[in-house]
N, C-alpha and C positions, 0 to 999 in steps of 0.2 A: 114405125120405128125404123130409123135409118142407122147406117153403120157409125155415124158420128155421135149418135146418142149414147153409145157405149162408153165413150171417153169421159163424159160428164157425170156418170153414175158413181155414187159412193158405194162402199161395200155393204152398207145397211140397205140401200135400195136394191142391190143385187140379191141379197138374202131374202128380202121381202118378195121379190119376183119369183125366186126359186120355190117359195112356199105357196105361191098362187097357182103354179102350173101343175094341174092334176094329170098324172100319167095313166092311172088305172084305179078303179074302185073294186075293193075286195072285202071279204068278210074277215073280221078279227078272229084270232085264235083263242081269245080270252073267253070267259064264261058268258059274256053278254052277246057274243057272235054278231055284233053290230057291224054295219058297213063302214069302212074307212076309205078315205081318199088317199092314195099313195101319190105324193108330190115329188118333184125333183129334189127338194130339200130333204125329204125322208130317205130317198135313195142315197144321197150323199152322206147323211148321218148314219144310215144303217138301221134305223128304228122308225116305226110309225106307231103313235099312241092313239088308242081308241077313246071313245067318250067316257069310259069308266076308268081310264088311266092305265090300262094294260099296255105294256110296251111290246109290240110285235117286231120281230127281227125281219128286215128286208134284205133279201138275197137275190141276186140276178144270176141266172144260168145261161150260158151260151152253148149252142149246139150246132152241128152241121145241118145243111139242107138235107131233105129226104133223099135227093138224088145222089148225094155224096156218101150216104151211110151204107 
């Protein structure tokens, strides 16, 4: 993938790629406790839906390095 390939992409292609990039796998907070893949698209939308349809809220926390605390 080169830098010029970005110019030819449509918004639909970009959204599809966002939903393919898995950032982390976590357990759902719903009753099923199933594993869900958190994707870039989930982080942007703020929710990740598990296999049973439970909507998990996705929140990112930033903190200082241990040396700076």
